[in-house]
MARPA-589792 format. One record per residue (C-alpha): x, y, z; residue in three letters; residue number from 1. Coordinates in steps of 0.001 Angstrom, whole numbers. Layout:
BEGIN
((X, Y, Z), 'ALA', NUM) ...
END
This chain:
BEGIN
((-92200, 197999, -42508), 'MET', 1) ((-93561, 197297, -39379), 'ILE', 2) ((-93681, 199719, -35967), 'LEU', 3) ((-93568, 198293, -32753), 'LYS', 4) ((-93345, 200269, -29267), 'LYS', 5) ((-92780, 199452, -25741), 'TYR', 6) ((-92936, 200953, -22028), 'SER', 7) ((-89833, 199459, -20859), 'PHE', 8) ((-88840, 200363, -16658), 'LYS', 9) ((-85263, 199869, -14629), 'THR', 10) ((-86279, 197089, -12029), 'LEU', 11) ((-82328, 196960, -10365), 'THR', 12) ((-79900, 199814, -11234), 'PRO', 13) ((-78000, 199686, -13936), 'LEU', 14) ((-74115, 199916, -14491), 'PHE', 15) ((-73509, 200928, -17999), 'ILE', 16) ((-71320, 203042, -19348), 'ASN', 17) ((-70483, 204350, -22924), 'GLY', 18) ((-66933, 205777, -24127), 'SER', 19) ((-66168, 207657, -21239), 'ILE', 20) ((-65419, 205360, -18073), 'LYS', 21) ((-67518, 205871, -15004), 'ASN', 22) ((-70239, 207643, -16779), 'LYS', 23) ((-73624, 206316, -17278), 'VAL', 24) ((-74872, 205823, -20439), 'GLU', 25) ((-77778, 203768, -21595), 'LEU', 26) ((-77350, 203450, -25728), 'ARG', 27) ((-79115, 201470, -28227), 'THR', 28) ((-76231, 199771, -29166), 'ALA', 29) ((-76202, 197597, -25652), 'SER', 30) ((-80067, 196737, -26009), 'LEU', 31) ((-79658, 195055, -29459), 'LYS', 32) ((-76533, 193468, -28016), 'GLY', 33) ((-78603, 192279, -25403), 'ALA', 34) ((-81444, 191486, -28206), 'LEU', 35) ((-78470, 189226, -30014), 'ARG', 36) ((-77115, 187266, -26830), 'TYR', 37) ((-80960, 186203, -25956), 'TRP', 38) ((-82074, 184884, -29320), 'TYR', 39) ((-78776, 183040, -29497), 'ARG', 40) ((-79532, 182012, -25853), 'ALA', 41) ((-82993, 180783, -26838), 'ALA', 42) ((-82440, 179350, -30316), 'ILE', 43) ((-80171, 176352, -29113), 'ALA', 44) ((-78660, 175731, -32518), 'GLU', 45) ((-76415, 172507, -32238), 'ALA', 46) ((-75338, 173722, -36457), 'ASN', 47) ((-72687, 177042, -35560), 'ILE', 48) ((-72639, 177536, -39279), 'GLU', 49) ((-76692, 177463, -39280), 'ASN', 50) ((-76820, 179877, -36141), 'LEU', 51) ((-74129, 182863, -37318), 'TYR', 52) ((-76459, 182351, -40577), 'LYS', 53) ((-79761, 182932, -38860), 'LYS', 54) ((-78138, 185466, -36504), 'GLU', 55) ((-76556, 187462, -38940), 'ASN', 56) ((-79547, 187895, -41489), 'GLU', 57) ((-81729, 189158, -38352), 'ILE', 58) ((-79332, 191196, -36585), 'PHE', 59) ((-76551, 191921, -39221), 'GLY', 60) ((-73167, 191842, -39790), 'SER', 61) ((-70188, 193402, -40984), 'THR', 62) ((-71757, 192699, -44669), 'ASP', 63) ((-75176, 192834, -43987), 'SER', 64) ((-77370, 195158, -42678), 'ALA', 65) ((-80173, 194647, -39864), 'SER', 66) ((-83605, 193551, -40352), 'THR', 67) ((-84624, 196143, -37424), 'PHE', 68) ((-83637, 199567, -35802), 'ILE', 69) ((-84138, 199977, -32720), 'ILE', 70) ((-84303, 203062, -31522), 'LYS', 71) ((-84870, 204563, -27594), 'ILE', 72) ((-86655, 207712, -27462), 'LYS', 73) ((-85362, 210824, -24968), 'ASN', 74) ((-82462, 209523, -24491), 'LEU', 75) ((-80577, 212822, -23234), 'SER', 76) ((-83217, 212780, -20715), 'LYS', 77) ((-82825, 208855, -19785), 'ILE', 78) ((-79402, 209918, -19145), 'ASN', 79) ((-79908, 212905, -17194), 'ALA', 80) ((-77941, 213594, -13830), 'LYS', 81) ((-81515, 213443, -12178), 'ASN', 82) ((-81603, 209495, -12494), 'ASN', 83) ((-77990, 209112, -11818), 'ILE', 84) ((-77458, 207864, -8496), 'ALA', 85) ((-73688, 208720, -7899), 'LYS', 86) ((-72832, 206164, -5231), 'LYS', 87) ((-74334, 203071, -5452), 'VAL', 88) ((-72770, 199910, -3281), 'LEU', 89) ((-71712, 197049, -5820), 'VAL', 90) ((-71906, 194486, -2639), 'TYR', 91) ((-69160, 192005, -2773), 'SER', 92) ((-66864, 194408, -4410), 'ASN', 93) ((-66901, 196688, -1629), 'LYS', 94) ((-67440, 199610, -3569), 'HIS', 95) ((-69586, 201874, -5010), 'LYS', 96) ((-70140, 203123, -8413), 'ALA', 97) ((-72565, 205519, -10451), 'PRO', 98) ((-75507, 203879, -11674), 'ALA', 99) ((-79075, 204461, -13703), 'LEU', 100) ((-81619, 204304, -10835), 'LYS', 101) ((-84725, 201742, -10712), 'GLN', 102) ((-87669, 202649, -11794), 'ASP', 103) ((-86906, 204708, -14506), 'ILE', 104) ((-89661, 204617, -17630), 'GLU', 105) ((-88321, 205063, -21006), 'PHE', 106) ((-90148, 204155, -24518), 'GLU', 107) ((-88710, 201685, -27099), 'VAL', 108) ((-89646, 201546, -30760), 'GLU', 109) ((-88634, 198770, -32993), 'ILE', 110) ((-88881, 199197, -36384), 'ILE', 111) ((-88587, 196030, -38678), 'ILE', 112) ((-88397, 195884, -42037), 'ARG', 113) ((-90225, 192911, -43624), 'SER', 114) ((-92434, 190933, -41546), 'ASP', 115) ((-89731, 187766, -42612), 'GLN', 116) ((-88421, 187563, -39016), 'PHE', 117) ((-90729, 189791, -37104), 'GLN', 118) ((-91746, 186623, -34626), 'ASN', 119) ((-87518, 186192, -34062), 'GLU', 120) ((-87535, 189824, -33010), 'ILE', 121) ((-90650, 190161, -30971), 'THR', 122) ((-90295, 186796, -29033), 'SER', 123) ((-86036, 187872, -28532), 'SER', 124) ((-87061, 191000, -27219), 'LEU', 125) ((-89751, 189503, -24938), 'THR', 126) ((-87543, 187015, -23476), 'ILE', 127) ((-84509, 189493, -23273), 'PHE', 128) ((-87331, 191510, -20641), 'THR', 129) ((-88377, 188424, -18979), 'MET', 130) ((-84782, 186771, -18573), 'LEU', 131) ((-82226, 189679, -18963), 'GLY', 132) ((-80729, 193154, -18217), 'GLY', 133) ((-78050, 195735, -19519), 'LEU', 134) ((-74711, 196645, -17770), 'GLY', 135) ((-72586, 195432, -15282), 'LYS', 136) ((-73083, 192568, -12486), 'ARG', 137) ((-76208, 191753, -14639), 'VAL', 138) ((-75946, 188225, -14207), 'ARG', 139) ((-76292, 188709, -10155), 'ARG', 140) ((-79307, 190811, -9873), 'GLY', 141) ((-78207, 194408, -11238), 'PHE', 142) ((-79418, 195939, -14642), 'GLY', 143) ((-83017, 194360, -14658), 'SER', 144) ((-85574, 195758, -17105), 'ILE', 145) ((-88616, 194688, -17695), 'ILE', 146) ((-92045, 195366, -20065), 'ASN', 147) ((-94677, 197447, -18486), 'LYS', 148) ((-97537, 196135, -20799), 'ASP', 149) ((-96384, 192508, -19825), 'ASP', 150) ((-98647, 191552, -16565), 'LYS', 151) ((-98045, 188438, -14691), 'PHE', 152) ((-100695, 186407, -11951), 'GLU', 153) ((-98475, 184381, -10502), 'SER', 154) ((-94515, 182618, -11640), 'PRO', 155) ((-96592, 179386, -13468), 'ILE', 156) ((-98303, 182330, -15384), 'ASP', 157) ((-95156, 183904, -16013), 'PHE', 158) ((-93297, 180947, -16765), 'LEU', 159) ((-96264, 179567, -19217), 'ALA', 160) ((-95867, 183120, -21033), 'ARG', 161) ((-91702, 182473, -21474), 'LEU', 162) ((-92660, 178949, -22571), 'LYS', 163) ((-94521, 180342, -25696), 'ASN', 164) ((-91788, 182764, -26589), 'GLU', 165) ((-88907, 180457, -26487), 'LEU', 166) ((-90959, 177879, -28705), 'PHE', 167) ((-91444, 180800, -30920), 'ASN', 168) ((-87644, 180193, -31476), 'LEU', 169) ((-87035, 176731, -30394), 'ASN', 170) ((-89793, 173726, -30768), 'ASN', 171) ((-87920, 171645, -28348), 'SER', 172) ((-90126, 169970, -25829), 'ASP', 173) ((-90745, 172157, -22687), 'MET', 174) ((-92544, 171145, -18818), 'ILE', 175) ((-93722, 173575, -16223), 'ILE', 176) ((-93335, 172430, -12741), 'GLU', 177) ((-92807, 173512, -9612), 'ASN', 178) ((-92011, 176920, -10358), 'ASN', 179) ((-89366, 175484, -12944), 'SER', 180) ((-89650, 175631, -16802), 'LEU', 181) ((-87323, 172733, -18087), 'MET', 182) ((-86158, 172174, -21504), 'ILE', 183) ((-85483, 168828, -23462), 'ASN', 184) ((-83136, 170271, -26613), 'HIS', 185) ((-83436, 168167, -29263), 'LYS', 186) ((-79418, 169183, -30590), 'GLY', 187) ((-76507, 169541, -28728), 'LYS', 188) ((-75097, 172991, -29137), 'ALA', 189) ((-71771, 173633, -27640), 'ASN', 190) ((-72846, 177322, -26410), 'TYR', 191) ((-74441, 178877, -23679), 'PRO', 192) ((-78325, 178585, -24155), 'PHE', 193) ((-81092, 178040, -22070), 'VAL', 194) ((-81525, 174936, -20486), 'LYS', 195) ((-83949, 175602, -17294), 'GLU', 196) ((-85373, 178393, -15371), 'VAL', 197) ((-86308, 178914, -12518), 'ILE', 198) ((-88803, 181212, -9737), 'ILE', 199) ((-87100, 181765, -6307), 'GLY', 200) ((-89325, 183214, -3641), 'LYS', 201) ((-90622, 186931, -3268), 'THR', 202) ((-88636, 189647, -1702), 'ALA', 203) ((-88141, 193505, -1333), 'LYS', 204) ((-85884, 194379, -4155), 'ARG', 205) ((-83212, 195383, -2118), 'ALA', 206) ((-83204, 191956, -50), 'ASP', 207) ((-82767, 190073, -3560), 'GLN', 208) ((-80354, 191722, -4231), 'LEU', 209) ((-78301, 191224, -1105), 'LYS', 210) ((-79612, 187598, -955), 'LYS', 211) ((-77785, 186897, -4852), 'ILE', 212) ((-75076, 188800, -3661), 'ASP', 213) ((-74614, 186717, -117), 'LYS', 214) ((-74586, 183126, -2573), 'CYS', 215) ((-72597, 184152, -4874), 'ALA', 216) ((-69702, 185606, -1977), 'SER', 217) ((-70100, 181973, -795), 'GLU', 218) ((-70114, 179961, -4394), 'ASN', 219) ((-67021, 181906, -5668), 'ASN', 220) ((-65414, 179299, -7699), 'ASN', 221) ((-64518, 177988, -10864), 'TYR', 222) ((-67991, 176581, -11958), 'ALA', 223) ((-69441, 179684, -11703), 'LEU', 224) ((-67249, 181985, -13872), 'GLY', 225) ((-64328, 182853, -11087), 'ASN', 226) ((-61376, 180677, -12656), 'GLY', 227) ((-58238, 180493, -15030), 'ASP', 228) ((-59445, 181080, -17749), 'PRO', 229) ((-62218, 183250, -16235), 'ARG', 230) ((-65384, 182505, -18342), 'MET', 231) ((-69144, 183725, -18072), 'ALA', 232) ((-71333, 182293, -15479), 'SER', 233) ((-73591, 179646, -16605), 'PRO', 234) ((-75865, 180607, -13778), 'VAL', 235) ((-77979, 184277, -14919), 'PHE', 236) ((-79876, 185380, -11944), 'VAL', 237) ((-82331, 188863, -12506), 'THR', 238) ((-84823, 190216, -10516), 'ILE', 239) ((-88823, 190697, -12223), 'LYS', 240) ((-91386, 191822, -10854), 'GLU', 241) ((-94858, 189195, -10744), 'ILE', 242) ((-98215, 190616, -9652), 'ASN', 243) ((-96616, 193623, -7649), 'ASP', 244) ((-94102, 191237, -5746), 'ASN', 245) ((-90361, 190557, -6400), 'PHE', 246) ((-88712, 187423, -7171), 'TYR', 247) ((-85211, 185950, -8554), 'PRO', 248) ((-85743, 184847, -11450), 'VAL', 249) ((-82911, 181820, -12511), 'ILE', 250) ((-81902, 180814, -15876), 'THR', 251) ((-79257, 177919, -15830), 'LYS', 252) ((-77537, 177766, -19018), 'LEU', 253) ((-75406, 175210, -20680), 'ASN', 254) ((-72082, 174803, -19464), 'GLU', 255) ((-68724, 175471, -21941), 'VAL', 256) ((-66218, 173898, -19653), 'TYR', 257) ((-62731, 175292, -20017), 'PRO', 258) ((-60067, 172558, -21459), 'GLU', 259) ((-58904, 172149, -17891), 'LYS', 260) ((-58276, 169363, -15483), 'ASN', 261) ((-61942, 169519, -13850), 'TYR', 262) ((-64644, 167124, -12887), 'LYS', 263) ((-68074, 167916, -14783), 'VAL', 264) ((-69593, 166234, -12141), 'GLU', 265) ((-67948, 169295, -10039), 'ASP', 266) ((-69051, 171868, -11796), 'TYR', 267) ((-72801, 170352, -11533), 'GLU', 268) ((-72240, 169991, -7783), 'LYS', 269) ((-71195, 173652, -7273), 'LYS', 270) ((-73522, 174938, -9590), 'ILE', 271) ((-76366, 172944, -7818), 'ALA', 272) ((-75452, 174507, -4454), 'LYS', 273) ((-75452, 177944, -5437), 'PHE', 274) ((-79444, 178188, -7551), 'ILE', 275) ((-80055, 175702, -3848), 'ASP', 276) ((-78915, 178900, -1914), 'CYS', 277) ((-80938, 181064, -4007), 'LEU', 278) ((-84254, 179440, -4054), 'VAL', 279) ((-84004, 178595, -22), 'SER', 280) 
END
């Protein structure tokens, strides 16, 4: 058994609930699901059968147990009323909803059953804290979670660490240039995997959320998920802390286009316009 301990903090309000609607509840299942998502996004496995096999070996399936256990310490205290903001504005949705407040700290333990998949598990967790978050509106800046022990001196330092963690899962060629990490995948996986990570300009957290919302509202179209059929946006925007400053971290995922009469070029132009808005 290998025990890993982490100190996490919510960086932006987290809209998350369990079985009871509108009751804020942070759960270990949500965290484990996020790790699984970012493992899949990072590995970019072209062979879907191989992807599912690897994923199920590590995270478990209906037929096999997971190779690790996640524990969030003192969950009842984290979900206590004094940590819940009852009315957080969800910006363009024009309504307020309850959320776990920003700057809530909590401890996470991961018990790894054997060292066979230790790198995959720990790298997936680090990638999650660098690129992702939890809850609703997580692709638009809310629900950001960071590892308090990870310190970054600059955007380039952040991207260099991210490059190392991604390389643990995927040995594709990667290059860092102009606050951007570009990944040249060797395969042709047909699902959302990480293609590029871009870091924008620093600003206050509240201002970052407002800008993300403004750019999303101005670019609310089928290329970003608001179409028929509706799909998850291929652009994941979160807010992370680098040297005591707050930056938008934009992850461009591989686009999986629906079988509609849309031109690929139209998708790419609309996605590029949204990203340009975020980094301007």
